[in-house]
N, C-alpha and C positions, 0 to 999 in steps of 0.2 A: 504494499500499501502507499501511496506516495504520503508524506509528511507535511499536513496543513501549516505546522510553525514554522518549518524550514520553507514554504513559499512565502510568509508572511515577513519572515527575513531578508528574503532575495528583492524586495518591493524597493526598500529605499535607496541602496545602491544603483539597482539595475535603470531607474527612472531616472536618477540623477545622470549616469551615464550618458542613457539614452538622449537627454537635453542636451546635451555639451554634445553627444559626436552622431547623433542619429544623421544620416543620408542627406543630402538637398535633392529632393524626389518632386516632379513636376506636379504631381497627386497629391501631397502634404501640403503645400499652398502654406508651412509654417502654423500646423495644428496645436504646437505648443510654444510657449513663450520663452525668450532666448534668455539662458538664465544667465547672471553675473562672477558667479562661483563654481566649482565643480563637483559640486554636491548640492542636496538638498537637504535640509531637516524635517518636512514633512512632502508626502507625493500630492498635498494641493498646491505646493507651490507650482507643479507642472499639469494641473487640472486644466483639460479641455473644456471650452465652452461650447455645450451641444451646437452642430453646425445648420446652416441651412439646408433646404432639402436639395439643393443642389450637390452640397459638398456632399453627401449621401451619394449622387449619381457618378461622381466622380472616384469614390471611395470603391463602389460596385463595379466601374468599368475597368478600375486599373488591378482591385483583387482579380478578378474573373480573367483577364491580360495573364496576370504573373503565374496564373498555374500552369504549370510547365515548362515556364518560359523564365529566362533570366532577367532580370532588372534591368541592365545596360540593352537588349536585344528588344524591350519592351517599350523603352521610351518614346523613339520616333512613332510607332504605333499608336500609344494613347495620343499624342499630341495631333496625330492627323486625325484619329476618330473625333475625339471633341471637339475638334476644329469643322468638321461635317457634319457630327452627330453632338451637338452642344447641351442636348438634354433629352429627357424620357419618351417627349413628342416627337422629337425629331425621329429616335431611334424607333419607334414603333411605326411609324410611319414610311419607313427607307423601303427601297424596293431589295431584292434577295440581290440581284446581281452587283447593286452599289455597296449593298453590306459584306458581301463575302469577297468582295477587290478591298473594303478596308482591312479586313482580316486576312488576306493574302499572306502567307510565309509564315502565319501565327501555329497553324497548326490547329488539331482539334476543334473543327470546325461546327460542330456540335453546339460551342461555347456560347457562340455568337447567336445561333439561331435560335435558344434556350433564352438567348439574353431578351431579343427581339419578343420573342413569347412573354416574357414576364414584362416587357415594357407596356405589352398590346393590355395585361391585366391591370397594371399599374394606370392605366390610362382611364380603363373603364370603372376599376374599384375603388382605385385611392386617388382621384380627380389629378393623378398624374405626379405623382409625387410617394418614393417609396415608403413604407410603413418604415416605422419607429422601432416597434415590438418585434421583437425576434420571434416570437411565435409565428407571426404575420409574414415576417420576411419568410421564413422556412417554407409558408404555402409557394409561394411563385417561382417557377420555372427554371429548372440551372442552380438556385439557391440550396447550400447545403448548409450544413453547421459553420461549418470555418466562417463562408462569406456573409452568413446572417450575424455572425457576433462579429466580423470585422466591422459590418455596417452599423450594427445597433451599436457599437460603443467605442469607434472613433468619429463618425458622423452625430452619432443622437447621445453620446456619453451611457448608454445602458450599461449597466455591473455583469457583462455577460462575459466568456471567454470566447477566445478565437484560436484554434488550435487546428495545425495543419503541421507538417512533417519537421520545420523547423523548430517547433516549440514542443513537439513532442522528442526530439533531439537533445534538446536541451535538458529539457525538464527528466531524461532517463537520464543522462550523466548527472546531473544534481542532486538528484535524489536516488540515484544508483537503482533504478528501478529495472527488474530482470525481465519483465514483462515483454510479452512481443508485440511491437508499436503497428505492427503490420494488419494486427489483427482488431477488426471496428470492436470491439468489447474495451480493449485497453484505451483506444479514443475516447470512447463513452467514458471511461472511468475517471480520465485525466480530467477531461472536461466537467465532467459532475464534482469532482475536488476542487479544481481551479475556482468553480461557480461560488463555491461555500467561501473563499478567500479574494475576491478581487477587490481592489481600492477603487471603494464609490466614490471617492472624487475626481479619479482619473483612470476608468478602466481601458481606453482606447489609448491611453500614453501605454501603460502596463503591456495591455496587447502587442501594441508594434515595439515596445522594446525588447519583449520577448523571442519576435520575430527577427530584429536587426541582430541581436544579440549570436542566433543560430545563423544568419547570413554573414556576419563580417568576422566574429571570431570563433563561436561553437559549432567549426565547419562539419561539413559531411565530408567523406571518403579523404579518410586520414586523421591526424593529431591536430586537435584544435588548439589555437592559440592562444593557451592559459594564460601566461605570462599577461596579457592586457585585459583580462577579461573581470569586470567589476566586482564579481561574486566567488573569485575563486576563493577565498577564505570561506564558505560558505558548502563549496559546491563537495561533495562527497566523493566523485572518482578522482577527482584533482587530488584531493587528501589522501586519499588510498592509491594516487597513483594508477588507477588501472581505467583512464579515461577514453582509451579507444576501445575497451569492452561495450561501451555503452555507444547506442542504446542499440538492446538486441530487438533483432529484425531477422524472419525469415529468409533465403533467398529466393530469389526470383524466379518463377518456373520458365525456362529458354524461352527463347521467340523462335515460331517457325519460318524458317526459310523459305521465299518463294521467288522464285526464278522469273523475270518478266525479258520480255524484248520492247524497246521504248521507239518509235519511228518518229524521225522529224520528216515530215513530207511537205515539199515545197513547190510550187511552181516558179515563174518569174517573178510574181509579186506579192504572190499569197502564202499562206502557209495552213497545214489541216490542224484543227482541232474538233474536240467530240468532247460530250457530257457525258458525266457518270450518272449512273442511274439514279433515282431520289433517293433510295435507303441504302446500308451498306457503308463501306468506308471511303471517305472523302467525297459522301453524297451528294449528289447535285453540283458539284464543280467540275469546269472545263478542265479537259486533260490533254497531253498527247497519245497520237493513239497508241497503245500499247495490247499485249499480248502473253499469255501465260507459256512459260518456257523460253527457252534460248534458241529463236528462230533460225535457221539457214538464210544464207541470202535468197538462195531458191524458194524458201520458205515466205522470206519478206515478199518476192517479187509477184507472188500467188495469192498475197493479201490485200498486196494495192491492186491488182486486178478486179479482183473481187469488190474491190468498191468504183472501179469503171474509170480507172485512171491507168496512162501507160508509162512505164517506168524509162525514163531515158537512162537515169544511173542510178546506184545502188552505191552506197560507199559506209564501211562499218566507222563505227563513232566507239570513242574509248566506254569503258564499263564502268558502272557507277552503282553505288548503295545507298539506300537509304530504310532510317530506323524506325519504324511506328511503334505504340506502344506494347503488341502484341506480334508483331510480325517482321521480318526485315527484306524490305526486295533487293536481292542483286540483279542487277538490271545490265544487259549488252544494248546497243543501241545501231541502227542505220539513217543515214543521212538518205531520202530517196527523193530524187529531182525527178517531176512527171513535166508532160506536157502542160499547154497552159489550160487550166479548166474554166469551165461556169462557174464565175463570181459572183455566188448566191448562200444567203445563209437557210437555204432549203437544207431538208437532209439529203445526204447524196450517198448511194454503195450500201452496201451491209452492215456497215460501221456506225452511219448516219453521219460522216463529218461534212464539218464546215470550212471556207477557205474564208482566212481574213486576214488583211495586212498584219505584219507583225507587229509593228507601233501598234495596233487600236488594238491588238492581244494586250499587249502590256498595260496598254490605258486603261482598259474596261473591262475586259476577262479574268477572272480569278484562275491563276494557275497555281494548283497547290505546289508546296517547295521540293516534293517528292519528284519534280520532273526539271530542276534548275540545273542540273548539271547538263542537259539537253535543249532546254529553249535557248541556249544562248546562241545555239547553232541556226536559229529563224533569220539572223543577220543577211541581207543581202553581201556582204562581206564575202560571207563563208561560203555563198550560192556560186559566186562567179569565182572563187579561187579554183574550185573543182572542176 
């Protein structure tokens, strides 16, 4: 069991460290006062004033983007998203093509689809404002306990925890908790304990401090930077010299390997793309033509002919790999130059391909990063080099 008294003891030094050392991030917008000293005597000195509803939107967008994605990678996406969709009303009414284009490269596209579903509910049920109550936030599509806790505590000052992988790792080390953090039951028990000790004056600051400690000091995949940790004198794993033994986590199941062949099909001015099915991996996104297995050049010629095109040249491209959460694509590729086609957005051939100018594809069509290694061969310079 996690020691409640220990969790209370870490609050003052941790919050003081956070107020002095928190990273400047575009979605934070100075949610805590700048302190003139290195420690606080009372957590209330760092308390948040419950924020405006648009602050809740900013927290929501950032937290969803940060799932499975590094902070530095998120920054430009966040700015572009907020410039285009500055409020919940804009998100609710956005076309799917624009929405997916804004998310292009972040992956896990179901996240942004769920955000739009939730935005529609918020417009209908909550007058366009995210609810402040944790329980109501949990009813919205795509919002689980962590995101609900982050919004409720950071934006609205509600004394609820926000427990993600960073927090589980930090608390696993501080308390020497030997339970498997990959189990949902363990996460739930940590949330339950934290809920009883949350600092009422600044719960959002405390939650962010735990996250920041995990991101900057109590890092994964190696030894934590204990010499700079503000709670090292309270951390049981540090005191016992067994930091790398925690957190306890079961090994992940090996990813399934899937071989695929990706085609860059071009005529003199256009490139071929298709649209994935509405369900499953990368649902509804545009893609480069691709097929299961590693095809030979002759098999590629047959596929191209099946779409009604005459190949002028087929050229092998370098192999590439893309990792999803449960599957790895091991890809080979071919550049295929075809005779000029009918420039139409109508479905063509057995794979329903469309031909679009590469520049328009870059601007208007959401192509998953799984195809990034091959999309660069859309360029006219490459086409005429061959």
